[in-house]
N, CA, C and O of each residue as an XYZ file, in Angstrom:
392
protein
N      61.169    272.455    148.950
C      60.756    271.719    147.839
C      60.096    272.670    146.682
O      60.231    272.403    145.488
N      59.420    273.726    147.124
C      58.736    274.704    146.227
C      59.882    275.335    145.232
O      59.764    275.365    144.007
N      60.934    275.800    145.918
C      62.039    276.346    145.179
C      62.495    275.417    144.135
O      62.516    275.839    142.979
N      62.878    274.164    144.393
C      63.395    273.345    143.464
C      62.368    273.087    142.328
O      62.779    272.960    141.175
N      61.119    273.012    142.601
C      60.051    272.707    141.719
C      59.988    273.976    140.587
O      59.809    273.826    139.378
N      60.166    275.161    141.244
C      60.193    276.493    140.287
C      61.401    276.479    139.421
O      61.344    276.800    138.234
N      62.431    276.127    139.982
C      63.769    276.004    139.219
C      63.651    275.070    138.096
O      64.004    275.400    136.964
N      63.147    273.872    138.380
C      63.190    272.768    137.435
C      62.132    273.249    136.271
O      62.289    272.900    135.101
N      61.106    274.032    136.670
C      59.968    274.328    135.612
C      60.623    275.268    134.761
O      60.518    275.065    133.551
N      61.397    276.436    135.219
C      61.989    277.373    134.581
C      62.968    276.872    133.592
O      63.022    277.338    132.453
N      63.880    275.758    134.093
C      64.958    275.045    133.263
C      64.187    274.361    132.054
O      64.661    274.293    130.920
N      62.939    273.861    132.425
C      62.331    273.137    131.356
C      61.747    273.903    130.252
O      61.657    273.443    129.114
N      61.325    275.153    130.611
C      60.843    276.216    129.787
C      61.949    276.748    128.862
O      61.756    276.951    127.664
N      63.067    276.952    129.458
C      64.119    277.369    128.688
C      64.833    276.407    127.626
O      65.349    276.757    126.564
N      64.746    275.164    128.136
C      65.180    273.984    127.138
C      64.175    274.005    126.021
O      64.540    273.967    124.846
N      62.835    274.069    126.400
C      61.866    274.029    125.216
C      61.909    275.111    124.231
O      61.641    274.942    123.042
N      62.294    276.365    124.818
C      62.503    277.505    123.932
C      63.754    277.400    123.085
O      63.779    277.947    121.982
N      64.790    276.725    123.547
C      66.010    276.630    122.805
C      65.784    275.572    121.781
O      66.271    275.733    120.661
N      65.079    274.487    122.063
C      64.786    273.299    121.217
C      63.894    273.817    120.074
O      64.138    273.477    118.917
N      62.881    274.620    120.365
C      62.056    275.168    119.317
C      62.916    276.163    118.369
O      62.804    276.118    117.144
N      63.664    276.938    118.942
C      64.587    277.846    118.010
C      65.417    276.979    117.094
O      65.514    277.212    115.889
N      66.061    275.891    117.753
C      66.899    274.959    116.819
C      66.131    274.358    115.874
O      66.666    274.255    114.770
N      64.880    273.873    116.008
C      64.055    273.258    114.956
C      63.596    274.328    114.020
O      63.582    274.039    112.824
N      63.215    275.535    114.395
C      62.908    276.429    113.344
C      64.081    276.874    112.478
O      63.938    277.164    111.290
N      65.268    276.917    113.135
C      66.407    277.321    112.268
C      66.793    276.222    111.286
O      67.208    276.507    110.163
N      66.668    275.067    111.673
C      66.818    273.825    110.796
C      65.937    273.692    109.694
O      66.323    273.272    108.603
N      64.512    274.106    109.985
C      63.506    274.083    109.082
C      63.427    275.060    108.093
O      62.991    274.811    106.969
N      63.845    276.220    108.464
C      63.618    277.501    107.693
C      65.072    278.015    107.201
O      65.181    278.627    106.140
N      66.039    277.768    107.922
C      67.329    278.286    107.502
C      67.403    279.853    107.436
O      66.891    280.509    108.342
N      67.964    280.399    106.493
C      68.121    281.771    106.457
C      66.914    282.512    106.026
O      66.855    283.736    106.141
N      65.838    281.719    105.475
C      64.570    282.348    105.134
C      63.889    283.063    106.274
O      63.256    284.114    106.170
N      64.116    282.297    107.491
C      63.468    282.877    108.605
C      64.161    284.168    109.171
O      63.512    285.123    109.599
N      65.579    284.119    109.136
C      66.279    285.367    109.514
C      66.347    286.529    108.564
O      66.204    287.713    108.871
N      66.595    286.013    107.315
C      66.567    287.107    106.223
C      65.507    287.109    105.433
O      65.733    286.732    104.283
N      64.320    287.442    105.712
C      63.131    287.350    105.087
C      62.825    288.545    104.094
O      61.697    288.793    103.668
N      63.882    289.200    103.801
C      63.795    290.459    102.824
C      63.301    290.101    101.494
O      63.533    289.013    100.968
N      62.549    291.130    100.913
C      62.040    290.952     99.540
C      63.056    291.435     98.583
O      62.870    291.191     97.391
N      64.131    292.104     98.959
C      65.200    292.718     98.097
C      66.482    291.928     98.425
O      66.709    291.505     99.558
N      67.312    291.750     97.373
C      68.656    291.181     97.509
C      69.684    292.026     96.680
O      69.472    292.358     95.514
N      70.753    292.325     97.344
C      71.911    293.096     96.610
C      72.542    292.161     95.780
O      72.981    291.105     96.236
N      72.632    292.507     94.436
C      73.321    291.531     93.478
C      74.609    291.988     93.337
O      75.510    291.169     93.155
N      74.870    293.329     93.399
C      76.334    293.852     93.354
C      76.263    295.384     93.459
O      75.253    296.062     93.655
N      77.429    295.765     93.305
C      77.544    297.280     93.570
C      79.018    297.814     93.259
O      79.981    297.050     93.192
N      79.098    299.075     93.091
C      80.429    299.802     92.966
C      80.437    301.040     93.557
O      79.478    301.809     93.492
N      81.421    301.268     94.106
C      81.714    302.668     94.806
C      82.098    303.755     93.756
O      82.959    303.387     92.958
N      81.692    304.844     93.624
C      81.821    305.902     92.655
C      82.282    307.160     93.222
O      82.566    308.109     92.492
N      82.374    307.214     94.544
C      83.001    308.391     95.234
C      83.201    307.775     96.654
O      83.082    306.591     96.969
N      83.537    308.861     97.459
C      83.830    308.727     98.921
C      82.559    308.091     99.719
O      82.617    307.147    100.507
N      81.509    308.751     99.372
C      80.138    308.264     99.961
C      79.059    307.783     99.029
O      77.934    307.491     99.434
N      79.407    307.712     97.855
C      78.401    307.460     96.796
C      78.646    306.010     96.273
O      79.780    305.532     96.240
N      77.470    305.289     95.841
C      77.574    303.907     95.299
C      76.579    303.730     94.303
O      75.551    304.408     94.330
N      76.811    302.805     93.350
C      75.823    302.269     92.411
C      75.592    300.960     92.794
O      76.584    300.245     92.933
N      74.362    300.439     93.016
C      73.979    299.171     93.639
C      72.861    298.613     92.691
O      71.905    299.256     92.257
N      73.154    297.311     92.453
C      72.098    296.518     91.616
C      71.238    295.736     92.739
O      71.808    295.074     93.606
N      69.967    295.841     92.678
C      69.136    295.288     93.641
C      68.098    294.348     93.093
O      67.314    294.808     92.263
N      67.997    293.095     93.452
C      67.025    292.198     92.880
C      65.716    292.366     93.614
O      65.736    292.260     94.840
N      64.576    292.617     92.988
C      63.295    292.655     93.669
C      62.319    291.958     92.733
O      62.242    292.347     91.567
N      61.600    290.993     93.152
C      60.519    290.358     92.404
C      61.055    289.994     91.036
O      60.353    290.267     90.062
N      62.230    289.404     90.860
C      62.714    288.959     89.545
C      63.230    290.047     88.675
O      63.763    289.787     87.597
N      63.093    291.203     89.094
C      63.615    292.531     88.292
C      65.009    292.924     88.945
O      65.254    292.665     90.123
N      65.767    293.468     88.233
C      67.019    294.143     88.737
C      66.944    295.628     88.644
O      66.754    296.170     87.556
N      67.096    296.356     89.831
C      67.028    297.783     89.773
C      68.367    298.345     89.995
O      69.061    297.924     90.920
N      68.754    299.229     89.237
C      70.040    299.889     89.311
C      69.800    301.175     90.243
O      68.978    302.025     89.900
N      70.483    301.286     91.341
C      70.043    302.343     92.255
C      71.358    303.085     92.494
O      72.397    302.435     92.602
N      71.357    304.520     92.589
C      72.456    305.361     93.074
C      72.157    305.509     94.455
O      70.977    305.599     94.793
N      73.176    305.550     95.396
C      72.976    305.658     96.698
C      74.079    306.639     97.225
O      75.280    306.424     97.063
N      73.580    307.709     97.854
C      74.342    308.736     98.418
C      74.122    308.841    100.002
O      73.376    308.054    100.584
N      74.798    309.831    100.647
C      74.645    309.970    101.984
C      73.177    310.006    102.477
O      72.801    309.290    103.405
N      72.347    310.880    101.810
C      71.026    311.036    102.282
C      69.955    310.984    101.154
O      68.911    311.636    101.154
N      70.375    310.091    100.167
C      69.427    309.888     99.005
C      69.529    308.646     98.234
O      70.647    308.157     98.070
N      68.549    308.111     97.770
C      68.674    306.952     96.877
C      67.785    307.289     95.477
O      66.642    307.742     95.552
N      68.393    307.037     94.315
C      67.826    307.453     93.076
C      67.658    306.187     92.257
O      68.663    305.483     92.164
N      66.645    305.817     91.700
C      66.483    304.747     90.714
C      66.978    305.235     89.382
O      66.493    306.211     88.809
N      68.045    304.451     88.882
C      68.791    304.651     87.657
C      68.085    303.958     86.573
O      67.717    304.594     85.586
N      67.870    302.685     86.690
C      67.278    301.915     85.632
C      66.648    300.574     86.211
O      67.003    300.127     87.302
N      65.747    299.997     85.457
C      64.909    298.828     85.914
C      65.268    297.725     84.711
O      64.825    297.887     83.574
N      66.005    296.733     85.023
C      66.407    295.746     84.119
C      65.927    294.405     84.265
O      65.641    294.015     85.397
N      65.797    293.628     83.255
C      65.574    292.271     83.476
C      67.004    291.603     83.643
O      67.974    292.066     83.044
N      67.098    290.539     84.449
C      68.411    289.991     84.794
C      69.221    289.472     83.586
O      70.450    289.420     83.641
N      68.528    289.092     82.502
C      69.159    288.705     81.330
C      69.949    289.934     80.575
O      71.086    289.881     80.108
N      69.147    290.932     80.579
C      69.617    292.162     79.974
C      70.837    292.638     80.657
O      71.796    292.988     79.970
N      70.890    292.683     81.961
C      72.070    293.134     82.784
C      73.172    292.238     82.430
O      74.255    292.730     82.111
N      73.003    290.977     82.454
C      74.138    289.970     82.210
C      74.707    290.188     80.800
O      75.913    290.066     80.583
N      73.837    290.507     79.861
C      74.416    290.718     78.461
C      75.083    292.009     78.386
O      76.071    292.167     77.669
N      74.590    292.924     79.086
C      75.176    294.389     79.115
C      76.576    294.191     79.711
O      77.539    294.786     79.227
N      76.696    293.377     80.736
C      77.966    293.245     81.431
C      79.045    292.528     80.518
O      80.244    292.803     80.476
N      78.441    291.649     79.867
C      79.398    290.721     78.931
C      79.854    291.624     77.705
O      80.985    291.534     77.228
N      78.977    292.418     77.275
C      79.372    293.229     76.237
C      80.346    294.477     76.537
O      81.146    294.983     75.750
N      80.105    294.818     77.757
C      81.126    295.990     78.371
C      82.480    295.346     78.530
O      83.520    295.942     78.251
N      82.433    294.076     78.999
C      83.904    293.520     79.329
C      84.544    293.264     78.005
O      85.759    293.423     77.888
N      83.687    292.816     76.835
C      84.318    292.518     75.691
C      84.858    293.811     75.056
O      85.963    293.830     74.513
N      84.087    294.856     75.130
C      84.584    296.220     74.567
C      85.753    296.664     75.217
O      86.575    297.264     74.525
N      86.006    296.470     76.513
C      87.244    296.826     77.224
C      88.395    296.014     76.887
O      89.523    296.416     77.175
N      88.196    294.825     76.261
C      89.291    293.901     75.922
C      89.743    294.459     74.461
O      90.927    294.421     74.125
N      88.861    294.911     73.727
C      89.122    295.168     72.380
C      89.001    296.635     72.203
O      87.897    297.171     72.116
N      90.249    297.374     72.141
C      90.201    298.945     72.194
C      89.779    299.532     70.897
O      89.507    300.728     70.788
N      89.725    298.659     69.884
C      89.326    299.142     68.480
C      87.939    299.083     68.195
O      87.519    299.558     67.140
N      87.168    298.541     69.038
C      85.672    298.323     68.871
C      84.898    299.695     69.281
O      83.670    299.753     69.223
């Protein structure tokens, strides 16, 4: 009878842990799993092991150069500034006379 009681208690604890995990996942979603303060907005590869990445941190967009053993901040932009620059760059590529 003691073995049955111990097994039942262990199963009950496992069910409670799984239920708590399910409730937390439903309540917090990805916030609980991905609680990072930085979010990668976009990026482009400029070499075999080099990239230019736009990272959003605290409402600012940082343009960062990333290589094998180094990260270098290139620019600090407001999101609107970046969107306007991207729009004007795409417009200038479409009109070769500008």
